[in-house]
ZADO-1210 file (C-alpha; in nm, 4 decimals, padded with zeros to 6 digits):
<atoms>
<atom x="16.6122" y="09.0052" z="08.9435" code="UNK" pos="1"/>
<atom x="16.6175" y="09.2834" z="08.6892" code="UNK" pos="2"/>
<atom x="16.4284" y="09.2598" z="08.3565" code="UNK" pos="3"/>
<atom x="16.7633" y="09.2606" z="08.1773" code="UNK" pos="4"/>
<atom x="16.8831" y="08.9570" z="08.3740" code="UNK" pos="5"/>
<atom x="16.5578" y="08.7729" z="08.3074" code="UNK" pos="6"/>
<atom x="16.5886" y="08.8529" z="07.9353" code="UNK" pos="7"/>
<atom x="16.9364" y="08.6998" z="07.9378" code="UNK" pos="8"/>
<atom x="16.8055" y="08.3852" z="08.1077" code="UNK" pos="9"/>
<atom x="16.5232" y="08.3597" z="07.8546" code="UNK" pos="10"/>
<atom x="16.7660" y="08.3960" z="07.5663" code="UNK" pos="11"/>
<atom x="17.0013" y="08.1329" z="07.7096" code="UNK" pos="12"/>
<atom x="16.7138" y="07.8884" z="07.7578" code="UNK" pos="13"/>
<atom x="16.5922" y="07.9328" z="07.4010" code="UNK" pos="14"/>
<atom x="16.9476" y="07.8996" z="07.2674" code="UNK" pos="15"/>
<atom x="16.9768" y="07.5617" z="07.4395" code="UNK" pos="16"/>
<atom x="16.6691" y="07.4191" z="07.2653" code="UNK" pos="17"/>
<atom x="16.7165" y="07.5866" z="06.9262" code="UNK" pos="18"/>
<atom x="16.9529" y="07.5124" z="06.6409" code="UNK" pos="19"/>
<atom x="16.9621" y="07.8516" z="06.4701" code="UNK" pos="20"/>
<atom x="17.2370" y="08.1161" z="06.5084" code="UNK" pos="21"/>
<atom x="17.2153" y="08.3202" z="06.8296" code="UNK" pos="22"/>
<atom x="17.1969" y="08.6508" z="06.6399" code="UNK" pos="23"/>
<atom x="16.8898" y="08.5301" z="06.4497" code="UNK" pos="24"/>
<atom x="16.7197" y="08.4366" z="06.7756" code="UNK" pos="25"/>
<atom x="16.7779" y="08.7831" z="06.9181" code="UNK" pos="26"/>
<atom x="16.6288" y="08.9472" z="06.6091" code="UNK" pos="27"/>
<atom x="16.3325" y="08.7106" z="06.6034" code="UNK" pos="28"/>
<atom x="16.2415" y="08.7525" z="06.9696" code="UNK" pos="29"/>
<atom x="16.3619" y="09.1074" z="07.0397" code="UNK" pos="30"/>
<atom x="16.0210" y="09.2566" z="07.1255" code="UNK" pos="31"/>
<atom x="15.8785" y="08.9640" z="07.3169" code="UNK" pos="32"/>
<atom x="16.1987" y="08.9247" z="07.5218" code="UNK" pos="33"/>
<atom x="16.1534" y="09.2790" z="07.6521" code="UNK" pos="34"/>
<atom x="15.7881" y="09.2237" z="07.7391" code="UNK" pos="35"/>
<atom x="15.8232" y="08.8776" z="07.8925" code="UNK" pos="36"/>
<atom x="16.1410" y="08.9774" z="08.0764" code="UNK" pos="37"/>
<atom x="15.9563" y="09.2629" z="08.2442" code="UNK" pos="38"/>
<atom x="15.6585" y="09.0462" z="08.3399" code="UNK" pos="39"/>
<atom x="15.8666" y="08.7690" z="08.4962" code="UNK" pos="40"/>
<atom x="16.0985" y="09.0126" z="08.6767" code="UNK" pos="41"/>
<atom x="15.7910" y="09.1514" z="08.8560" code="UNK" pos="42"/>
<atom x="15.6735" y="08.8161" z="08.9905" code="UNK" pos="43"/>
<atom x="15.9779" y="08.5859" z="09.0140" code="UNK" pos="44"/>
<atom x="16.2749" y="08.6333" z="09.2466" code="UNK" pos="45"/>
<atom x="16.5024" y="08.3349" z="09.1729" code="UNK" pos="46"/>
<atom x="16.6818" y="08.2493" z="08.8506" code="UNK" pos="47"/>
<atom x="16.5815" y="07.8868" z="08.8943" code="UNK" pos="48"/>
<atom x="16.2151" y="07.9930" z="08.8811" code="UNK" pos="49"/>
<atom x="16.2627" y="08.1298" z="08.5295" code="UNK" pos="50"/>
<atom x="16.3924" y="07.7929" z="08.4071" code="UNK" pos="51"/>
<atom x="16.1151" y="07.6170" z="08.5970" code="UNK" pos="52"/>
<atom x="15.8505" y="07.8350" z="08.4352" code="UNK" pos="53"/>
<atom x="15.9886" y="07.7796" z="08.0842" code="UNK" pos="54"/>
<atom x="16.0144" y="07.4035" z="08.1415" code="UNK" pos="55"/>
<atom x="15.6570" y="07.4107" z="08.2688" code="UNK" pos="56"/>
<atom x="15.5554" y="07.5847" z="07.9447" code="UNK" pos="57"/>
<atom x="15.7361" y="07.3208" z="07.7387" code="UNK" pos="58"/>
<atom x="15.5378" y="07.0527" z="07.9201" code="UNK" pos="59"/>
<atom x="15.2196" y="07.2427" z="07.8311" code="UNK" pos="60"/>
<atom x="15.3273" y="07.2468" z="07.4640" code="UNK" pos="61"/>
<atom x="15.3942" y="06.8706" z="07.4781" code="UNK" pos="62"/>
<atom x="15.0471" y="06.8090" z="07.6210" code="UNK" pos="63"/>
<atom x="14.8963" y="07.0338" z="07.3550" code="UNK" pos="64"/>
<atom x="15.0767" y="06.8368" z="07.0844" code="UNK" pos="65"/>
<atom x="14.9317" y="06.5130" z="07.2210" code="UNK" pos="66"/>
<atom x="14.5865" y="06.6671" z="07.1881" code="UNK" pos="67"/>
<atom x="14.6582" y="06.7884" z="06.8340" code="UNK" pos="68"/>
<atom x="14.7921" y="06.4457" z="06.7369" code="UNK" pos="69"/>
<atom x="14.4563" y="06.2930" z="06.8301" code="UNK" pos="70"/>
<atom x="14.2855" y="06.5608" z="06.6200" code="UNK" pos="71"/>
<atom x="14.5309" y="06.4912" z="06.3344" code="UNK" pos="72"/>
<atom x="14.6581" y="06.8492" z="06.3349" code="UNK" pos="73"/>
<atom x="15.0053" y="06.9984" z="06.3130" code="UNK" pos="74"/>
<atom x="15.2481" y="07.0173" z="06.6031" code="UNK" pos="75"/>
<atom x="15.3460" y="07.3270" z="06.7973" code="UNK" pos="76"/>
<atom x="15.7204" y="07.3803" z="06.7470" code="UNK" pos="77"/>
<atom x="15.9343" y="07.4712" z="07.0474" code="UNK" pos="78"/>
<atom x="16.0207" y="07.7926" z="06.8644" code="UNK" pos="79"/>
<atom x="15.6746" y="07.9120" z="06.9775" code="UNK" pos="80"/>
<atom x="15.7778" y="07.8808" z="07.3432" code="UNK" pos="81"/>
<atom x="15.7787" y="08.2553" z="07.4091" code="UNK" pos="82"/>
<atom x="15.4370" y="08.2998" z="07.2448" code="UNK" pos="83"/>
<atom x="15.2880" y="08.0728" z="07.5115" code="UNK" pos="84"/>
<atom x="15.5135" y="08.1884" z="07.7948" code="UNK" pos="85"/>
<atom x="15.4175" y="08.5528" z="07.7375" code="UNK" pos="86"/>
<atom x="15.0482" y="08.4921" z="07.8037" code="UNK" pos="87"/>
<atom x="14.9361" y="08.6462" z="08.1325" code="UNK" pos="88"/>
<atom x="14.7035" y="08.3560" z="08.2080" code="UNK" pos="89"/>
<atom x="14.9924" y="08.1072" z="08.1743" code="UNK" pos="90"/>
<atom x="15.2082" y="08.3080" z="08.4163" code="UNK" pos="91"/>
<atom x="14.9183" y="08.3308" z="08.6601" code="UNK" pos="92"/>
<atom x="14.8518" y="07.9568" z="08.6462" code="UNK" pos="93"/>
<atom x="15.2189" y="07.8865" z="08.7172" code="UNK" pos="94"/>
<atom x="15.2220" y="08.1197" z="09.0171" code="UNK" pos="95"/>
<atom x="14.9104" y="07.9593" z="09.1593" code="UNK" pos="96"/>
<atom x="15.0486" y="07.6091" z="09.1052" code="UNK" pos="97"/>
<atom x="15.3675" y="07.7073" z="09.2857" code="UNK" pos="98"/>
<atom x="15.1833" y="07.8766" z="09.5697" code="UNK" pos="99"/>
<atom x="15.3260" y="08.2114" z="09.4692" code="UNK" pos="100"/>
<atom x="14.9991" y="08.3997" z="09.4390" code="UNK" pos="101"/>
<atom x="15.1192" y="08.6445" z="09.7046" code="UNK" pos="102"/>
<atom x="15.4043" y="08.7503" z="09.4760" code="UNK" pos="103"/>
<atom x="15.1679" y="08.9272" z="09.2404" code="UNK" pos="104"/>
<atom x="15.2024" y="09.2987" z="09.3000" code="UNK" pos="105"/>
<atom x="14.8916" y="09.4858" z="09.4087" code="UNK" pos="106"/>
<atom x="14.9640" y="09.7236" z="09.1235" code="UNK" pos="107"/>
<atom x="15.0159" y="09.4491" z="08.8679" code="UNK" pos="108"/>
<atom x="14.7844" y="09.4498" z="08.5652" code="UNK" pos="109"/>
<atom x="14.7845" y="09.0706" z="08.5543" code="UNK" pos="110"/>
<atom x="14.4881" y="08.8801" z="08.6962" code="UNK" pos="111"/>
<atom x="14.4976" y="08.5276" z="08.8297" code="UNK" pos="112"/>
<atom x="14.3437" y="08.2991" z="08.5736" code="UNK" pos="113"/>
<atom x="14.0859" y="08.0635" z="08.7177" code="UNK" pos="114"/>
<atom x="14.0174" y="08.2622" z="09.0347" code="UNK" pos="115"/>
<atom x="13.8256" y="08.5707" z="08.9263" code="UNK" pos="116"/>
<atom x="13.5048" y="08.4471" z="08.7670" code="UNK" pos="117"/>
<atom x="13.2747" y="08.1498" z="08.7871" code="UNK" pos="118"/>
<atom x="13.1890" y="08.1741" z="08.4173" code="UNK" pos="119"/>
<atom x="13.5480" y="08.1535" z="08.2955" code="UNK" pos="120"/>
<atom x="13.6215" y="07.9156" z="08.0126" code="UNK" pos="121"/>
<atom x="13.9535" y="07.8512" z="07.8426" code="UNK" pos="122"/>
<atom x="13.9304" y="07.7056" z="07.4920" code="UNK" pos="123"/>
<atom x="14.2412" y="07.5232" z="07.3693" code="UNK" pos="124"/>
<atom x="14.4702" y="07.7040" z="07.1288" code="UNK" pos="125"/>
<atom x="14.4853" y="07.5738" z="06.7724" code="UNK" pos="126"/>
<atom x="14.7552" y="07.5560" z="06.5064" code="UNK" pos="127"/>
<atom x="14.7012" y="07.6914" z="06.1552" code="UNK" pos="128"/>
<atom x="14.9851" y="07.7100" z="05.9020" code="UNK" pos="129"/>
<atom x="15.2386" y="07.6608" z="06.1821" code="UNK" pos="130"/>
<atom x="15.1103" y="07.9552" z="06.3873" code="UNK" pos="131"/>
<atom x="14.9480" y="07.9460" z="06.7308" code="UNK" pos="132"/>
<atom x="14.5980" y="08.0950" z="06.7495" code="UNK" pos="133"/>
<atom x="14.4064" y="08.1633" z="07.0708" code="UNK" pos="134"/>
<atom x="14.0282" y="08.1561" z="07.1109" code="UNK" pos="135"/>
<atom x="13.8613" y="08.4998" z="07.1288" code="UNK" pos="136"/>
<atom x="13.4970" y="08.4542" z="07.0217" code="UNK" pos="137"/>
<atom x="13.2429" y="08.1743" z="06.9735" code="UNK" pos="138"/>
<atom x="12.8944" y="08.1274" z="06.8340" code="UNK" pos="139"/>
<atom x="12.6816" y="07.8131" z="06.8133" code="UNK" pos="140"/>
<atom x="12.8497" y="07.7005" z="06.4926" code="UNK" pos="141"/>
<atom x="13.1712" y="07.9008" z="06.4616" code="UNK" pos="142"/>
<atom x="13.4809" y="07.9556" z="06.6760" code="UNK" pos="143"/>
<atom x="13.7092" y="08.2513" z="06.6064" code="UNK" pos="144"/>
<atom x="14.0804" y="08.2413" z="06.6901" code="UNK" pos="145"/>
<atom x="14.3443" y="08.5151" z="06.6690" code="UNK" pos="146"/>
<atom x="14.7241" y="08.5122" z="06.6484" code="UNK" pos="147"/>
<atom x="14.8999" y="08.8262" z="06.7811" code="UNK" pos="148"/>
<atom x="15.2207" y="08.7025" z="06.6177" code="UNK" pos="149"/>
<atom x="15.0835" y="08.7474" z="06.2635" code="UNK" pos="150"/>
<atom x="14.7756" y="08.9626" z="06.3400" code="UNK" pos="151"/>
<atom x="14.5417" y="08.7211" z="06.1640" code="UNK" pos="152"/>
<atom x="14.2131" y="08.5454" z="06.2401" code="UNK" pos="153"/>
<atom x="14.0998" y="08.1927" z="06.1612" code="UNK" pos="154"/>
<atom x="13.7536" y="08.0393" z="06.1772" code="UNK" pos="155"/>
<atom x="13.6801" y="07.6877" z="06.3020" code="UNK" pos="156"/>
<atom x="13.3685" y="07.5015" z="06.1908" code="UNK" pos="157"/>
<atom x="13.1777" y="07.2458" z="06.4053" code="UNK" pos="158"/>
<atom x="13.3469" y="06.9585" z="06.2200" code="UNK" pos="159"/>
<atom x="13.6887" y="07.0943" z="06.3193" code="UNK" pos="160"/>
<atom x="13.7751" y="07.2392" z="05.9775" code="UNK" pos="161"/>
<atom x="13.9753" y="07.5620" z="06.0020" code="UNK" pos="162"/>
<atom x="13.9884" y="07.8416" z="05.7430" code="UNK" pos="163"/>
<atom x="14.1600" y="08.1769" z="05.7355" code="UNK" pos="164"/>
<atom x="13.9155" y="08.4578" z="05.8093" code="UNK" pos="165"/>
<atom x="13.9657" y="08.6105" z="05.4639" code="UNK" pos="166"/>
<atom x="13.8824" y="08.2797" z="05.2914" code="UNK" pos="167"/>
<atom x="13.5842" y="08.2328" z="05.5223" code="UNK" pos="168"/>
<atom x="13.4492" y="08.5754" z="05.4186" code="UNK" pos="169"/>
<atom x="13.5076" y="08.5109" z="05.0468" code="UNK" pos="170"/>
<atom x="13.3223" y="08.1804" z="05.0629" code="UNK" pos="171"/>
<atom x="13.0305" y="08.3398" z="05.2497" code="UNK" pos="172"/>
<atom x="13.0014" y="08.6276" z="05.0004" code="UNK" pos="173"/>
<atom x="13.0191" y="08.3895" z="04.7065" code="UNK" pos="174"/>
<atom x="12.7227" y="08.1948" z="04.8470" code="UNK" pos="175"/>
<atom x="12.5409" y="08.5142" z="04.9569" code="UNK" pos="176"/>
<atom x="12.5511" y="08.3992" z="05.3178" code="UNK" pos="177"/>
<atom x="12.5934" y="08.6034" z="05.6329" code="UNK" pos="178"/>
<atom x="12.9312" y="08.5948" z="05.8042" code="UNK" pos="179"/>
<atom x="13.0743" y="08.7134" z="06.1357" code="UNK" pos="180"/>
<atom x="13.2075" y="09.0656" z="06.0828" code="UNK" pos="181"/>
<atom x="13.5124" y="09.2032" z="06.2606" code="UNK" pos="182"/>
<atom x="13.3033" y="09.4878" z="06.4002" code="UNK" pos="183"/>
<atom x="13.0686" y="09.2369" z="06.5655" code="UNK" pos="184"/>
<atom x="13.3602" y="09.0538" z="06.7296" code="UNK" pos="185"/>
<atom x="13.5091" y="09.3841" z="06.8456" code="UNK" pos="186"/>
<atom x="13.1795" y="09.5034" z="06.9965" code="UNK" pos="187"/>
<atom x="13.1194" y="09.1678" z="07.1665" code="UNK" pos="188"/>
<atom x="13.4666" y="09.1700" z="07.3214" code="UNK" pos="189"/>
<atom x="13.4252" y="09.5319" z="07.4260" code="UNK" pos="190"/>
<atom x="13.1122" y="09.4341" z="07.6207" code="UNK" pos="191"/>
<atom x="13.2875" y="09.1334" z="07.7743" code="UNK" pos="192"/>
<atom x="13.5772" y="09.3511" z="07.8853" code="UNK" pos="193"/>
<atom x="13.3352" y="09.5777" z="08.0716" code="UNK" pos="194"/>
<atom x="13.2039" y="09.2787" z="08.2701" code="UNK" pos="195"/>
<atom x="13.4385" y="09.2143" z="08.5624" code="UNK" pos="196"/>
<atom x="13.3033" y="08.8600" z="08.6056" code="UNK" pos="197"/>
<atom x="13.3557" y="08.7553" z="08.2408" code="UNK" pos="198"/>
<atom x="13.6544" y="08.5636" z="08.1106" code="UNK" pos="199"/>
<atom x="13.9213" y="08.7789" z="07.9475" code="UNK" pos="200"/>
<atom x="14.2650" y="08.6834" z="07.8181" code="UNK" pos="201"/>
<atom x="14.5698" y="08.8444" z="07.6582" code="UNK" pos="202"/>
<atom x="14.4762" y="08.7208" z="07.3089" code="UNK" pos="203"/>
<atom x="14.1424" y="08.9035" z="07.3301" code="UNK" pos="204"/>
<atom x="14.3279" y="09.2147" z="07.4422" code="UNK" pos="205"/>
<atom x="14.5720" y="09.1806" z="07.1507" code="UNK" pos="206"/>
<atom x="14.2839" y="09.1568" z="06.9031" code="UNK" pos="207"/>
<atom x="14.1207" y="09.4665" z="07.0529" code="UNK" pos="208"/>
<atom x="14.4504" y="09.6512" z="07.0210" code="UNK" pos="209"/>
<atom x="14.4843" y="09.5445" z="06.6584" code="UNK" pos="210"/>
<atom x="14.1332" y="09.6664" z="06.5797" code="UNK" pos="211"/>
<atom x="14.1952" y="10.0026" z="06.7469" code="UNK" pos="212"/>
<atom x="14.5068" y="10.0411" z="06.5337" code="UNK" pos="213"/>
<atom x="14.3098" y="09.9653" z="06.2163" code="UNK" pos="214"/>
<atom x="14.0339" y="10.2077" z="06.3161" code="UNK" pos="215"/>
<atom x="14.2888" y="10.4835" z="06.3712" code="UNK" pos="216"/>
<atom x="14.4618" y="10.4012" z="06.0406" code="UNK" pos="217"/>
<atom x="14.1318" y="10.4183" z="05.8510" code="UNK" pos="218"/>
<atom x="14.0403" y="10.7518" z="06.0131" code="UNK" pos="219"/>
<atom x="14.3776" y="10.8949" z="05.9165" code="UNK" pos="220"/>
<atom x="14.3332" y="10.7719" z="05.5598" code="UNK" pos="221"/>
<atom x="13.9848" y="10.9248" z="05.5335" code="UNK" pos="222"/>
<atom x="14.1014" y="11.2558" z="05.6790" code="UNK" pos="223"/>
<atom x="14.3879" y="11.2609" z="05.4307" code="UNK" pos="224"/>
<atom x="14.1475" y="11.1979" z="05.1420" code="UNK" pos="225"/>
<atom x="13.9229" y="11.4850" z="05.2571" code="UNK" pos="226"/>
<atom x="14.2180" y="11.7275" z="05.2772" code="UNK" pos="227"/>
<atom x="14.3338" y="11.6275" z="04.9283" code="UNK" pos="228"/>
<atom x="13.9837" y="11.6810" z="04.7928" code="UNK" pos="229"/>
<atom x="13.9608" y="12.0287" z="04.9485" code="UNK" pos="230"/>
<atom x="14.2962" y="12.1276" z="04.8009" code="UNK" pos="231"/>
<atom x="14.1866" y="12.0197" z="04.4541" code="UNK" pos="232"/>
<atom x="13.8670" y="12.2299" z="04.4665" code="UNK" pos="233"/>
</atoms>
């Protein structure tokens, strides 16, 4: 199958479970359809396997909602299907479950989740303000989650309470307490990424990419300020 054909199958599947206009769906999922279509075209050969994978992901969302219901948290809407389906670890798990491990190309950048490290751990995703956040960093009393969809972080306390990262920082500064800085998370993940035996997922990679973008943006801003200062002298 070509990526374009897979994209069409993905769009048709989402149209069947959604109530919004088709044009709105295309605009909403334009980028992720390209990315997910390319990934699935590399590892799946039958059209039926695309539907099977998406149905498998819906089952995962249903199970996640059962867990959240027990925790008295919000539900994951089916509109987040592609957010989950686009995760490399979810694709890998599906291939392993279906006995299709051999279909992974030797040149593929995806790794099989659950088979490459004895220390691997997979924390459950959480929902905050109707967005899906994946675990990227943990300490003894704080868990940090990131959402590539909105490029935001949330912090979970031991009692399960979840705050946006910005509110978490404001509260810490107000009480003159230490807080987990973005630079510390970035450095910790950088070290983890260098360890071939450590657990690594697509959400961690997305956070690293976001931080690199911010670093580059800040450098550009500082360089621009220096040039303006020189011109004024």
